C-alpha positions as CSV (number, residue, x, y, z in Angstrom):
1,M,-24.6,60.2,69.0
2,A,-21.2,62.2,68.4
3,P,-21.1,64.6,65.6
4,F,-19.4,62.8,62.4
5,L,-17.5,65.4,60.8
6,N,-15.8,65.6,64.6
7,F,-15.5,62.1,65.5
8,K,-15.0,59.9,62.4
9,N,-12.7,57.5,64.0
10,V,-13.8,55.7,67.0
11,V,-12.4,52.6,69.3
12,D,-14.7,50.4,71.0
13,L,-12.9,48.4,73.9
14,G,-14.5,45.9,75.0
15,C,-17.1,45.3,72.4
16,G,-18.0,42.1,72.7
17,P,-20.4,41.3,70.0
18,G,-20.0,44.4,68.4
19,L,-23.5,45.6,69.4
20,Y,-21.8,49.3,69.0
21,A,-19.9,49.0,67.0
22,E,-22.6,47.7,64.6
23,R,-24.9,50.9,65.0
24,L,-22.3,53.5,64.7
25,A,-20.8,51.4,61.5
26,L,-24.0,51.8,60.1
27,K,-23.8,55.3,60.4
28,N,-20.1,55.2,58.7
29,Y,-17.9,56.1,61.3
30,N,-14.8,54.2,60.8
31,I,-14.2,51.2,63.9
32,T,-12.3,49.8,65.2
33,A,-13.2,47.5,67.7
34,L,-11.4,44.8,70.5
35,D,-12.7,42.6,72.8
36,F,-10.3,39.4,74.6
37,S,-13.0,37.0,74.3
38,E,-12.4,34.8,70.6
39,N,-15.9,33.7,70.7
40,S,-17.8,37.9,70.7
41,I,-15.3,38.9,68.0
42,D,-15.6,35.6,65.8
43,Y,-19.3,36.2,66.2
44,A,-18.9,40.2,65.4
45,K,-17.0,39.5,62.0
46,R,-19.9,37.0,61.1
47,E,-22.4,39.6,61.5
48,A,-20.4,42.7,59.8
49,K,-20.0,40.7,56.8
50,A,-23.4,39.2,56.9
51,N,-24.8,42.7,57.3
52,N,-22.0,44.5,54.9
53,L,-20.3,46.6,57.6
54,V,-17.1,47.3,58.0
55,V,-15.3,47.0,61.0
56,D,-11.8,46.7,61.7
57,Y,-12.7,43.8,64.5
58,R,-9.7,42.8,66.6
59,H,-9.4,40.0,69.1
60,Q,-7.3,41.7,71.9
61,N,-6.9,42.5,75.2
62,Y,-7.3,46.2,75.8
63,L,-5.1,46.5,78.3
64,T,-2.0,45.6,76.2
65,W,-3.8,47.5,73.4
66,Q,-1.3,50.6,72.4
67,E,-1.9,52.9,69.3
68,T,-1.1,57.0,68.9
69,E,-3.1,59.6,68.0
70,R,-5.4,57.7,65.6
71,Y,-8.9,57.9,67.2
72,D,-11.4,61.0,67.7
73,L,-13.5,59.0,70.5
74,A,-13.4,56.3,72.5
75,L,-15.8,54.4,73.9
76,L,-16.1,51.8,76.8
77,I,-18.8,50.3,79.0
78,Y,-18.3,51.4,82.2
79,C,-18.6,47.3,84.0
80,D,-15.5,46.4,82.3
81,Y,-13.7,49.5,83.5
82,V,-14.6,49.1,87.1
83,A,-14.0,45.5,87.4
84,L,-10.3,46.8,86.9
85,N,-8.0,46.7,89.5
86,V,-6.3,50.4,90.1
87,E,-3.0,49.9,88.3
88,D,-4.9,48.5,85.1
89,R,-7.5,51.4,85.6
90,K,-4.3,53.6,85.4
91,R,-2.9,51.5,82.6
92,L,-6.1,51.7,80.3
93,L,-6.9,55.3,80.6
94,K,-2.7,55.8,79.7
95,N,-3.3,53.6,76.8
96,I,-6.8,55.5,75.6
97,L,-5.5,59.2,76.0
98,S,-2.2,58.1,73.8
99,S,-4.7,57.0,71.1
100,L,-6.9,60.1,71.0
101,K,-5.4,62.7,68.4
102,S,-4.9,66.4,70.2
């Protein structure tokens, strides 16, 4: 696990039903979690509410997502990355890099 003091703000790209986001929220990380599946996000929101967890769940495509220097750490499961074509991989990595603090 990434040390909380250095990596408090985390983005989880392709979060699905929130399995990793929930575990990090339980340890008081600030989590933003994105997925293109509305069903997965709806489920994750219900679970977070039922467990009194604070997670910023967003129904959003991580290929079009853009934020600047907001996060300390980015999560992306490997199978999401390898399913992308080369241009989408480049775009995603560029977006992730710009979203991370220096």
